[in-house]
N, C-alpha and C positions, 0 to 999 in steps of 0.2 A: 575484598579483593575481587577483581573482575573474573567472571566465570571462565572466559577464554584463557586467561593467564593461569588459572588453576589447572585447566586441562592440559595446557601445553607441556608442563613438566612431567606428565605421566604418559605421554603418547607412547614412548618406547615400551614401557611396562604393559600398557593396555593391549598391545599387539598380541602378546601371549595370552592374556586373560580373555580376550574377546572370543577366542575359539574354543575355550574350555567347555566341557559338558555340564559343569556346575554353574548355577546362577550366581552372578557377581554384579555388584553395583557400586560405583564410586559416588560417595555422598558429600554434600556440603555439611557444615557443622550444625545445620538445622534439620538434618535427616532427609533433605530433598535430593532426588537423584540428579547427579551430574552426567553420569554415563551408565548404561546398562548393557550387559553382554547379550548375545543371541539367546543363550539358555534361559536367562531371566525373562526376556520377552516372550519366549515360548511358554514358560510357566504361567505368565500373566495374560497370555493370549493377546499380546500387544506388540506393536512395532517398537524395538528398543529405543529408537530416537524419540517416539512420542512420550516416553516415560520421563524425559528430562523435565525437571522442575516439580515433579510429583513427589508426595510423601511416600516413601517405601513402605512404612508400616500401614498406612491407609490402603495401599494397593494390595498388600498381602492379606489384610483383614477382610477384604472384599471376597477373596476366593477361599478363605479358610472356614472350616466348620467351627473351630474355636482356636484359641491361643492360650498357652500356659507360660507363665513367667516363673523362673526359678533362678538359682545362683548361676547356672550356666548360660542363662539368657532366655529369649522368647522362643517357644517351640510352637509351630503352626501345624494343626491337624487338617489334612486335606483328603479328599476322596478322588482317587485316580485309578482308572482302569478296573473298576469294580472292587478295589481294595483300599486300605488305609495307608496313607503316606504321612510321615512325620518329618518335618524339616525344622532344623534349629537355625536361627539367625545369629550369625557370629560376625565379629568385627575385627579388623586389623588396621594397619596404617600403611598408606601408600603415599610417600612424599609429603607427609603432613596432612593428608586428607583421609577421612574414614573410608575404608573399603569393606563393604558388607558382602557376605556370601552365605548361601543356604546350604547346610550340610544335612544329608539324608541320615537321620538318626532312628529310622524305623527299626533297624536291626539292633541298634544300641539300646533302645527301650526294652526290646525283648530279652536282651542278654546282659542288662545292666548289673545284675547280681551275680554274674559268673566271676570266676577268679581273676588273679592278676594277669593270666595269659590273655583272657578276653579283653581286659582293660588295656593291656599293651597293644593288642591288635587294633583296638579302637583308636588309640593314639597314633599308631602308624598310618591307619587308614585316613584319619583326619588330616594329618600333615601331607600325606601323598595327594589327597584330593585337593588340598589347599593350593598347591602350586603346580598341579597338572602334569602327570605322566613323566615324572623324573625319578632318578635313582634315590632310594631311601636307605638310610642306615641307622642302626641303633647301637649305642655303646652302653653297657652296663658297668657302672662304676664299682659296684659291689663285687661282681664276679669277674670283672675285667674281660668280658666276652664281647664279641662284635657280631652283630647280625646285619646282613646286607641283602637288598632286593636284587633280583636278576638284572633289572635296569641299571642298578648301581654297578654291578660287575661288568656290564657292557660298557659303561662310561669309563671305568677305570682300567679296563683291559685285563683284569684279573679273572681267571677262569674258574678257580675253585676257592673255597673258603680258606684253604690252607695257604693261599697266596697272601692273605692279609695277616699282618702282625698285630694281634690284639694288644700286645704289651706296648706297642708304639704306633697307635692309629694314625699319627700325623705323617708317617712314612709314605702315605699315599700321595702326598703333595710335593710339589717342587720345593727343594730345600730352601730357596729364598722366600717362599710363601708360607712356610710352616709357622713362623711367628704370628702371622695374621690369623691362621686357624686356631692356634693356641689362645690368642687374644679373644677370638670369637667365643670359644668355650668358656673363658673366664667371665666375659660380659654376660653370656647367656645364663651362667650359674648365679648371677646377681640380679638380673633384670628379667621381667616377663617377656618383653619384646625387644629384640636387638636387630640392628640392620644387618643384612647379609653381606658377605665379602666375596670378591672375585679373586680366584686363585687358579694356579696352573696345577695340573696333575703331573705326577712324576711317572712318565711312561716314555717309551722309545718313540722316535719320530717327532713330528711337529707337536708343539705345545697344544694341549687341549685345555681351554679355559672353561671353568665351571663357576656358577654362582651358588654359594653354600649358605643355606639357612639352617638355623638350629633352635631347638627348644629343649630346656633342661628341666627335669622333674626333681624335686627335692623332698627329703623326709621332714618330719616334724621339727627336727633340729636345724633345718636349713641346709643340710648337706646334700650335694647332688647324688642322685641314685641312678638316673637314666638320662641319656642324651639322645634325642631323636633328630636326625638331620636329613635335609633334602638337598640333592645336588642336581642342578639343571645345566645342561650344556649350552654355553653362550659363546662358543668359539667363533661362529660367523659374526656375531655382533661385536665381539672384541676385535676381530680383524678389521672391521669397519672403523671402530673407534681409533685403533692404532694408525690406520691409513689416514684418517682425518687429522690426527695429531701431526703426522709426518707432513701432510699437505699444508697444514697451518705453518709448520716450521719452514717449509720450502717457500711459502708465500711471504713469511716474515723476512727471510733472507733476500727474496726478490725485491721486496719493498725497500729494504735497506740499500740494496744495490742500486735501485732506481733513484732513491733519494741522493745517494752519493753521486750518481751520474748527473742528476739534475743540478746538484750544487756545482759540479765541475763545468757542465755546459753553460750554466748561468754565468759563471765567472768568465769563461773563455769568450762568450759572446758579448757580455756587457763591457769587458775591458776595452776592446777596440771601439765599441759604441761610445764609451766615455771619451775616447780620443776624438772621435768624429764630432760629437756634440760640443765638446769643450773647445776645439779649434774653431768651429763655426761661431760659437758665442764670442770667442776672442776677436774674430774677424769683424764682428759688428762694431768694434771700437776703432777699427782702422779707417784710414781715409780712402774711400772707394768711390768710383764713378757711380752715377745713377744706375747704369746698367750693371755694374758690379754689385750694388746693393740689391738689385732685383734678382740677379743670379744667386746671391747669397741667401735671399729669402726663399727662393725655390729649393736650394740645398737644405736649408733648415727644415722646411716643410717635409721634404723627402726623408730627412733623418728622423723627424717625428713619426712619420708613417712607418718607417722601418723599425723604429723602437717599439711602436705599438704592436706590430706584427710579432716581434720577438717576445714582447710581454705576453701576448695572447698564447703563444706556444708554450712558453715557460710557465705561465700562470696556470694554464689548464693542467699541465703535469703536476704542479704543486697542489691544485685542487684535488686531483685524483689521489695523490699521495697523502692528502690531509695535512699538508704543510703550509698552505696559504693562510695568513692571519691578517686581521684588520688592525689598523692603527688610527682610531678616531681622534680627531683634534677639533678645536673650535674653528669654524670656517663659515664664510658667507656663501651659501650654495649658488646664489645669483652670480657671484664673481666667477665661480667655477664654470657654470653653464655659459656665461657670456664669453669666457676665454675659449672654450671648445667651439662654440658657435662662430666666433670670429676667425678661429683658425681654419674651420671647414668652409668658411664663406668663399674663399678663393676657388676651391674645387667646384662649388655650386655655380658660381658666376661663370666659370670656364665652360660650363654646360648650358649657360643661358637660363639658369634656374634662380629663383629667389630663395633665400634662407633667412628667416626672421625669427626673432625671439619675443615671446609674450610672457611677461612675468608678473606675479602678484607683488604689490608694492612692499608689503610688510613680512617678507620671509624671515629676515633677521639671521643672526648667527646661531648655528646649531652644531652639535657634536656629530661629525661624520668622518668617514675616511675619504677625504677629498680626492686622493689618488685613485681609489677604486671607483668613486663616482665619475671622475673624469674618464676613466677607462670605459665604463659602461656607455657614457655619452658619446665617446669617440666611435664605438662600435655601432650604436644605434643611429646616430646622425650620419655616420659614414655610409651605413647601409641605405638609409633613406636617400641620400644624394646619389649613391651608385645605381640604385634601382629606379630612379626617376629620370625620365627623358624630357618631359614637358611639365610646366607649372613650377612646383617648388616644394619646399619643406618648411614647416612651422614647428618651432619648439616652444612648449608651454610649461611653465613652472608655477606650481601652487603649493601651499602648505595648509594643513588642517591641524586642529588641536593646539594645546598650549603646554608649556613646561615640558615635563618628561614624556608627555603623551603626544608631542608634536610629531607629525609625519609629513614627509616630502613626497610630492607627486610630480612626475615629469612625463610629458607626452610628446612624442615625435610623430607628427602627422605629415604624410607625403601624398603626392598625386601620381605615384608611380604605378608599377605593373601589378601590384597587389599580390596576395598570397592565396592560392586555392585552398578550400576548406580541407581537402584530403591531405594537405601537407601539414596541418596543424599538429597532428600527433607526434611528428618527428622533427619539427622545425627547430626545437631547442636541443636536439641531440648533437653530439660532436660530429664534425665533418659532414653536416647535412645542409643542403639547400633545397629549395622547393622542387627543382628537377634538374637533370643534367644539362639541359639546354641553357638554363640560367647560368650554370657554372662555366660553360664554354663561352657564353656571351659576355658575362660581367666579371668572371674570375672570382677569386676569394678562396679562403681555406675552409669555410664552413665552421669555423671555431668561434666566431665573434658572439653569436647569440647564445651558444652553450656556455661560454665564459660569463657573459653578462647575466644570464639567468642564475648561474651559481653564485656570482658576486652579490646580486640583489638578494638572494636567499640568505647569504651570510650577513647582509646588512639589515635583516629583519623584515624583508618585504617579498614581493612577487613581481614577476615580469610576465606580461600578457599582451595580446594584441587583438584588434578586430580589423577585418580587411574585406574589400570587394575587388576581385580580379578585374584589372583594367581601369580601376578608378582610384586605387591608392590604399594605404594602410595607416593605421595609428598604433604604434607600439607605446606602451606605458608601463611605468613601474612606480611603486610606492615603497618607501623605506622609512625605518625609524630614524628620527632626527631630533633628539631632545634639545630644547633651547638651552643655550649657554651664554655667558658674557662674551662680548667681542674680544678677540685676541688683539694684542698690541700690534698695530700696523707698522710695516717697515717701508722705508722710502722705496719707491718704485725702481729707482736706479741704485743698486747697491754700491756701484763704483763712485757715485758722486760724493765729493768731499773726502776722498781717501780715508774710509773708516778704519782701515787697519794700519794707518800711518804710525811709525815708530816701533812696530812689532818685527821681531826676527823669527821667521818660521822655517822649520826643517821639513822638507818633503821626502818621504821614503817610499819608493815604488820601483819594482824591477822592470817595469815597462817604460821605455824612453818617452813615448808619446804622452803617457799619463803623467810622467814627471813634468814634461813641458807644460801641459794644460794646467796642472796644479800650481806650478811656479808662476806662470803668466797670470793666472787668475788672482792669486794673492798679491802679486806685484801691481796689478791693475787697481787693487783696492788700497794701495799705499804701503804695503808691507815689503820688507826685504826678505829674500828667500834663498836657501841653499837646498841642494838635492843630493841624495845618495840612493844607491840601487839595491841595498840589501839590509837585513836586520843587524848584522854585525857592524856594518859601517854606521848605522844609526846610533847604536850604543856608544861607539867611539866618539861620534860627533857631539852627542848630547853631553857626554862626560867632559868634552874639551871646550865646548862653546855654550854660553848662557842663552839658550833659545827660549822664546816666550811660548812656543807652541810646536807640536810635532803632528804632521798629517801622515798617518801610518797605513800603508797598504797591508792587507791581511795575508793573502796567498802569495808568498814569495819562496823561492827555493832555499834550501839549506836551513834557514831560520825564518819562520813565519812572523807576522806582525804581533801576534799575541805573546810569543816567547820573547821577542825583542822588548816588548813593553814590560814583561815581568823582570827582565834583566835591568832595564832602566830603573824600575822601582826598587831594585836591590842595590843600586849604586849608593856609596857612602858619601854623598854630597847633596847639596841643594838641588842638583840636577834630577834627583830621583823624584821630585815633585812636579817636574815639567808636565803640563797638560798634554794629553795625547788623544787625538781624534782618529778613529778608524775611518779610512776612506776605502770603501769596499762595495762590491756587488752583492755580498752575502749579508742580508739584513733581516733574516727571519728572527722571530723572538728568541728562540733558543740560542741563536748565534749572537744576538745582542747581549744576552745574559753571559755568554762565554767571554765576550769582550770586556764586560764589566768586571767579571771575576779575574781577568788578566790584569786589571788595573787601568783600563782605558776610561777616559772621561766622557766620550761622546762618539757618535757614529754618523756619517753622511753616506748615503747610497750613491753608487755610480750607476749611470752617468749623472753627474751633479750639475746644478746651476750655481752661479755666484750667490744667488739669494739664499739657497739652502746652506751653502757653506758659511756665509756670514751669519745666518740665523743660529747655527749651531755654535759658532765661536762666541756670539753674543750670549747665548744661553749659559755656556761654561763660565764666561766672565762674570755673569750675574749670580753664579752659584746654584742654578736650578738643577733638578735631577730627573726631569721627565723626558729628556732627550732620547734615552735608550728605548723608550716605548713609543715615542711619537715621530722621531725624525725618519723620513723615508725618501 
């Protein structure tokens, strides 16, 4: 186990040990020092930190006149201040690590043959010294008498011995914690070393937390004769622990609230976006003038940019909440990069810039999340075009390695304004740009690079750059891209040949525009369609008409899409087996699993394209089952 990992778990306990007047050392299982307190360093005339890694026995033997081993351990004889000093090396356990301490047994050696009283005093002294200036008590099982130290009386608030009930010693503690104390006594009577317990004292005012340690002596028959306990006040530490627990609870509540808000915002924003994108895609099939097609192209480009901005904001919130997940599928990265480059070329040419793509010939099909790759490219190429006023942008795509070790590298080089070196440290932070003048001059949210950096890390890579102010920048990233077999290709125009001809499809959505988009989309692919606006109407329609497929919205008032699907599955007719596809903006993995559990057969994310919808319908028709993990 790593040394730092070993030390991390004992930090809290070591705070109390470090200041004790007795020498202590935390050891590894080979007897080498992990930590030494100030007292041990003083004894060995060394800096405590310099003792790390040294053998404790070797260091003690260097300063000892001699050492003696007996049943109690090793005792070292030292000369100090003109007199003899005898120190016994003892061990205990601290979070699974040996904790060594040196006990002054000079007096014990001189008084070893005195009676039981001297032996009892030695036991009390040993325990008190072991855990440093805390209250000590001793309970005699034979006489049922209780002895307590003055410090113990100070902790418990009892002023005289008469205040203690020797017949019921557990009355000192809070009634809810007395079983813990009783269990500590039971365990200590059976085992030599037991873990302490944290309990509250039964006293007026605020609770006082104490850590209770216990050792039990037994007679030859194994029966307990005397219990010696040590009580240390940990009220301040306990208040911090309880405050931390409460803070964690509040943070969990806030995270849950943020996740709920994120889901709501995602749905509310993507729903109208679905209408915009859907209607624009439908318009491409209409008879328009050349100017109309040009204006439509501009509108589609603007909708793509707006969708990207929305994705940036929502995806960054998902990343912060730990809700964003990848959906890798077989894809040709060259096709993805070409599509983004072609889409951004209009913006570049409008500024008089070139935008060209240089790609390795044999990249091939790999397993990647093409949606997230496309998002990174939109951000990086978009930035390059935005911050370049003369010259242009070159996108370079290469691949290294083979099989499962294949990696994809993409570079975006521009001749733009460049990035000053002092901005490097914060450039990938959220809401950051190189300086405020750039924000005023070029605009932007400052989220693109932060999101791209997070997405690249999720894809098993890193995002970095090199730049010279005034001459340009090259941003690059490498991601894991295992080679896979090529996916089955789909006709570029999903509407060609009326692929859904002969199908009767029910569209269920509470939003009028979304119903229109879905109905027109499937009708354009040759299907007949009906539409209803709620879950109850969907159940009635499915029970009445023999539909081939249901496209079901999820977030609807009164009855959501999952409940409507459950009720469809409960119908006592063949209609119960009607395939149902979720048409929704909520497509995270746990949501997909919920749709599956509700009886849905697939899912398509809003805003959707005809290609995505036809692909999922085809998957269900073929009886595949990977759509819940891959469709996005």
